C-alpha positions as CSV (number, residue, x, y, z in Angstrom):
1,M,64.2,-4.9,17.7
2,K,65.7,-1.5,16.7
3,A,67.4,1.2,18.7
4,L,68.7,4.7,18.2
5,V,72.1,5.4,19.8
6,L,73.1,9.0,20.2
7,F,76.5,8.9,18.5
8,S,79.4,11.3,19.0
9,G,81.9,9.0,17.2
10,G,83.9,8.6,20.4
11,L,84.9,5.3,21.9
12,D,82.1,5.1,24.5
13,S,79.4,5.6,21.9
14,M,81.0,3.0,19.6
15,L,81.0,0.5,22.5
16,A,77.4,1.3,23.3
17,V,76.5,0.4,19.7
18,N,78.6,-2.7,19.8
19,L,77.0,-4.0,23.1
20,L,73.6,-3.7,21.5
21,T,74.4,-5.2,18.1
22,Q,76.0,-8.2,19.8
23,Q,72.5,-8.9,21.1
24,G,71.1,-8.8,17.6
25,I,69.6,-5.4,17.9
26,D,69.4,-3.3,14.8
27,V,71.1,0.0,15.7
28,I,71.0,3.4,14.0
29,A,73.9,5.6,15.1
30,L,72.2,9.1,15.3
31,H,74.6,12.1,15.2
32,I,72.7,15.2,16.3
33,N,74.5,18.1,14.9
34,I,74.3,21.2,17.2
35,G,77.2,22.8,15.4
36,F,79.8,22.8,18.2
37,G,81.6,19.5,17.6
38,V,85.2,19.4,16.5
39,K,86.4,21.9,14.0
40,E,86.7,19.8,10.9
41,D,83.7,18.4,9.1
42,H,84.1,14.8,10.2
43,H,80.8,13.1,9.1
44,E,82.7,10.6,7.0
45,A,84.8,9.6,10.0
46,L,81.7,9.3,12.1
47,K,80.0,7.1,9.5
48,R,83.1,4.9,9.3
49,R,83.2,4.4,13.1
50,A,79.5,3.7,13.3
51,N,79.8,1.0,10.6
52,L,82.8,-0.5,12.4
53,A,80.7,-0.8,15.5
54,G,77.9,-2.4,13.6
55,A,75.4,0.4,13.0
56,T,74.0,2.4,10.2
57,F,74.6,6.2,10.4
58,E,72.3,9.2,10.3
59,V,72.9,12.9,10.8
60,I,70.2,15.3,12.0
61,D,71.0,19.1,11.8
62,V,69.4,20.9,14.7
63,R,71.6,24.0,14.8
64,D,68.8,26.5,14.4
65,E,66.7,25.0,17.1
66,Y,69.6,24.6,19.4
67,L,70.6,28.3,19.1
68,Q,67.1,29.5,19.5
69,N,66.0,27.3,22.4
70,I,69.0,26.0,24.3
71,L,72.4,27.7,24.0
72,F,71.5,31.2,25.3
73,S,68.8,30.3,27.8
74,P,69.6,26.9,29.5
75,R,67.2,26.0,32.3
76,Y,70.1,24.4,34.3
77,G,72.8,26.9,33.4
78,Y,76.3,26.4,32.2
79,G,79.4,24.5,33.2
80,K,82.8,26.2,33.5
81,Q,82.6,27.7,30.0
82,F,79.6,28.2,27.7
83,N,78.5,24.6,27.9
84,P,74.8,23.9,28.9
85,C,75.5,20.2,29.2
86,I,72.4,19.1,31.1
87,D,70.0,21.1,28.9
88,C,71.9,20.0,25.8
89,H,71.7,16.3,26.7
90,G,68.0,16.6,27.4
91,F,67.5,18.4,24.1
92,M,69.3,15.6,22.2
93,F,67.2,12.9,23.8
94,S,64.0,14.9,23.0
95,V,65.1,15.0,19.4
96,A,65.9,11.3,19.3
97,K,62.7,10.4,21.1
98,S,60.7,12.4,18.5
99,L,62.4,10.3,15.8
100,L,61.6,6.9,17.2
101,P,58.5,6.4,15.0
102,H,60.3,7.7,11.9
103,Y,63.0,5.0,12.2
104,G,60.7,2.4,13.6
105,A,62.9,2.2,16.8
106,S,61.7,1.2,20.2
107,F,64.3,2.9,22.5
108,I,67.2,5.2,22.8
109,A,70.8,4.4,24.0
110,T,73.9,6.4,24.7
111,G,77.5,5.9,25.5
112,E,77.4,8.0,28.7
113,V,79.2,6.6,31.7
114,V,78.0,7.4,35.2
115,G,80.6,9.6,37.0
116,Q,82.8,10.2,33.9
117,R,81.9,13.9,33.9
118,P,81.3,14.8,37.5
119,M,78.9,17.7,36.8
120,S,76.8,16.4,33.9
121,Q,77.0,12.6,34.2
122,N,76.3,12.0,37.9
123,K,73.1,10.2,38.8
124,D,71.2,13.4,39.7
125,A,72.2,15.1,36.4
126,L,71.1,12.0,34.4
127,Q,67.8,12.1,36.1
128,L,67.4,15.8,35.2
129,V,68.2,14.8,31.6
130,K,65.3,12.3,31.7
131,K,63.0,15.0,33.0
132,L,64.0,17.4,30.2
133,A,63.4,14.6,27.7
134,N,60.0,13.8,29.1
135,D,61.2,10.2,29.7
136,I,60.4,9.7,33.4
137,E,57.3,7.7,32.7
138,E,58.3,6.0,29.4
139,D,61.8,5.2,30.7
140,L,63.2,4.5,27.2
141,I,66.8,5.7,27.7
142,L,69.4,3.0,28.2
143,R,73.1,3.5,29.0
144,P,74.7,0.1,28.1
145,L,78.1,0.9,29.6
146,S,76.7,1.8,33.1
147,A,73.4,-0.1,33.0
148,K,74.3,-2.4,36.0
149,V,75.0,0.5,38.3
150,M,71.7,2.2,37.4
151,K,68.0,1.4,37.9
152,E,66.6,-0.9,35.2
153,S,65.2,0.9,32.2
154,K,62.2,-0.3,30.2
155,P,64.3,-1.9,27.5
156,E,65.8,-4.1,30.2
157,R,62.5,-4.8,32.1
158,E,60.7,-5.7,28.9
159,G,63.5,-8.1,27.8
160,W,64.3,-6.1,24.7
161,V,67.9,-6.1,26.0
162,D,69.6,-8.6,28.2
163,R,70.8,-6.7,31.2
164,N,73.3,-9.4,32.1
165,R,75.2,-8.6,28.9
166,L,75.5,-4.9,29.7
167,L,78.2,-3.3,31.8
168,D,78.8,-1.6,35.2
169,I,81.4,1.0,34.3
170,N,81.5,3.9,36.8
171,G,83.8,6.8,37.1
172,R,86.4,8.7,35.0
173,G,88.8,5.8,34.3
174,R,88.8,4.5,30.7
175,H,90.9,1.4,31.0
176,R,88.0,-1.0,30.5
177,Q,86.9,0.8,27.4
178,L,90.4,0.7,26.0
179,E,90.7,-3.0,26.8
180,M,87.4,-3.6,25.0
181,A,88.6,-1.7,22.0
182,Q,91.8,-3.7,21.9
183,T,89.9,-6.9,22.1
184,L,87.7,-5.9,19.2
185,G,90.7,-4.8,17.2
186,W,89.6,-1.2,17.0
187,E,92.1,1.5,16.3
188,D,89.9,4.1,14.6
189,Y,88.5,6.1,17.5
190,P,89.4,9.6,18.7
191,S,91.3,10.7,21.8
192,P,89.0,11.5,24.7
193,A,90.7,14.9,24.9
194,G,88.5,16.2,22.0
195,G,84.8,17.0,22.3
196,C,82.4,19.9,22.4
197,L,83.9,23.3,21.6
198,L,81.6,24.9,24.1
199,T,83.9,23.6,26.8
200,D,87.0,25.1,25.1
201,V,88.2,28.3,26.8
202,A,89.5,30.0,23.6
203,F,86.4,29.1,21.6
204,T,83.9,30.3,24.2
205,T,85.9,33.5,24.7
206,R,85.3,34.2,21.0
207,L,81.7,33.3,21.3
208,R,81.1,35.7,24.2
209,D,82.9,38.4,22.3
210,F,80.8,37.8,19.2
211,I,77.4,38.0,20.9
212,A,78.5,41.2,22.8
213,Y,78.6,43.0,19.4
214,D,76.3,41.1,17.1
215,S,73.4,38.7,16.7
216,F,74.5,35.0,16.3
217,S,73.3,32.5,13.8
218,K,74.4,29.0,12.6
219,E,76.4,30.6,9.8
220,D,78.6,32.2,12.4
221,I,79.6,29.0,14.1
222,D,82.2,28.1,11.5
223,V,83.6,31.6,11.5
224,L,84.5,31.1,15.2
225,K,86.2,27.8,14.4
226,N,88.7,29.3,12.0
227,G,91.5,31.9,12.1
228,R,92.9,34.4,14.5
229,H,90.2,36.7,15.8
230,F,90.6,40.4,16.5
231,R,88.2,43.0,17.9
232,L,89.1,46.4,16.5
233,P,88.8,49.7,18.4
234,H,85.5,50.8,16.8
235,G,83.9,47.4,17.1
236,A,84.7,45.6,13.9
237,K,85.7,42.0,13.9
238,L,88.7,40.8,11.9
239,V,89.4,37.1,11.2
240,V,92.8,36.2,9.8
241,G,93.5,32.7,8.4
242,R,96.4,30.8,10.0
243,N,97.1,28.2,7.3
244,E,96.1,27.1,3.8
245,A,93.0,25.2,5.0
246,E,91.6,28.2,6.9
247,N,92.5,30.6,4.0
248,N,90.5,28.3,1.6
249,F,87.6,28.2,4.0
250,L,87.5,32.0,4.5
251,D,87.8,32.5,0.7
252,A,84.7,30.3,0.1
253,L,82.6,31.7,3.0
254,D,79.3,33.4,2.1
255,N,78.4,35.2,5.3
256,P,76.4,38.5,5.0
257,K,78.1,39.9,8.1
258,F,81.6,39.9,6.6
259,H,83.6,41.2,3.6
260,L,86.6,39.2,2.3
261,L,89.9,41.0,2.8
262,H,92.9,39.9,0.8
263,V,96.3,41.2,-0.4
264,N,96.6,41.8,-4.1
265,E,100.4,41.7,-4.2
266,A,102.4,38.6,-5.4
267,M,103.3,37.4,-1.9
268,S,102.3,34.7,0.5
269,A,99.4,36.3,2.5
270,P,96.6,35.1,4.6
271,S,92.9,35.5,3.7
272,A,90.8,37.5,6.1
273,L,87.2,38.5,7.0
274,L,86.2,42.0,8.1
275,S,82.9,43.1,9.5
276,R,80.8,44.8,6.8
277,T,80.0,47.5,9.3
278,A,83.6,48.4,9.8
279,N,84.3,52.2,9.7
280,L,87.3,53.6,7.9
281,E,89.6,53.6,11.0
282,D,88.9,49.9,11.6
283,E,89.3,49.0,8.0
284,T,92.7,50.7,7.8
285,L,93.9,48.9,10.9
286,A,92.6,45.6,9.6
287,C,94.7,46.0,6.4
288,Q,97.7,46.8,8.5
289,I,97.2,43.8,10.7
290,V,96.8,41.4,7.7
291,L,100.0,42.8,6.1
292,S,101.8,42.2,9.4
293,F,101.3,38.4,8.8
294,T,103.3,38.7,5.5
295,K,106.8,39.6,4.6
296,A,105.6,43.1,3.7
297,L,107.9,45.9,4.8
298,P,106.6,48.8,7.0
299,T,108.4,51.3,4.7
300,Q,106.4,50.2,1.7
301,T,102.8,50.5,0.6
302,Y,100.8,47.5,-0.7
303,E,97.5,47.0,-2.5
304,L,94.6,45.1,-0.8
305,C,91.0,44.5,-1.6
306,V,88.2,44.8,0.9
307,N,85.3,43.1,-0.9
308,T,85.6,45.0,-4.3
309,K,87.2,48.1,-2.8
310,V,90.9,48.6,-3.5
311,V,93.0,50.2,-0.7
312,Q,96.6,51.0,-0.1
313,S,98.3,50.1,3.2
314,S,101.5,49.4,5.0
315,P,101.9,46.8,7.7
316,L,102.2,47.6,11.4
317,Q,105.7,48.2,12.6
318,S,105.6,44.8,14.4
319,K,103.2,41.9,14.5
320,E,103.3,42.3,18.2
321,E,101.3,45.5,17.9
322,S,98.3,43.4,16.7
323,K,98.1,41.4,20.0
324,K,96.3,44.2,21.8
325,Y,93.3,43.5,19.6
326,L,93.5,39.7,19.7
327,I,90.6,37.9,21.3
């Protein structure tokens, strides 16, 4: 017997894998990449955790489809931020369901816990997810951590999974999961504080600002994950790196919506991105803002490059002046 487990890399999804592998089920941990997970590329960490729990690991990139069909027009709306959780979960199950024949798997499982997230993981919401995934009749979705507080699924009724060896976790407390991890000797799992960036206030503020001025594609997701973001008076976007890792990312970025902006002088300076459509006034201000994050003196002029164009500029009198444009 083989199963696909929707795998976030969090402790709950690791335990769901383990509960199935303990029953001799061959598990594929399927990470469905919608683009809005944690900031860093963490596929190696996900693979390591999947293997620790006893599964093989696969990644499916669905960013284009997610942007086109889910994010901006969710049937069941958003949570507190830009998070269409019910539609997103239904979409992920639909993707996994379509892949069952490809992997030779018989059913789908997830680490979701009833009541852990009051809006998206209550019993009504989970039923809506089944409806979106067209799983009402087939009933192939199993939630091993909460199975005993839910109606039996087909994998349980058919004897593919022993329901007596599944759990009855319900609610937001995590002490049972943590106790299980300790018993298993697991230390490699993330804090529950992390998760989807679409629930993060700062990130979703950037996203709303971005789509107010421009179209949005999967290449823009990583732009939003990096740097300080500014919206300049005439509509241009400026992104300024905050550390070496972000500077390196911005330097390597190939996004047709942005020019690379950098300081030519021999000083420690951040890398930056500026909208290709920026007019002269916004370009001038962008250079002043970037220089404000260096030790440049307001009384001196410095050389910068905007793409291949060389410009001269001085910093703002104070870095504080840039805050009025900060998103």
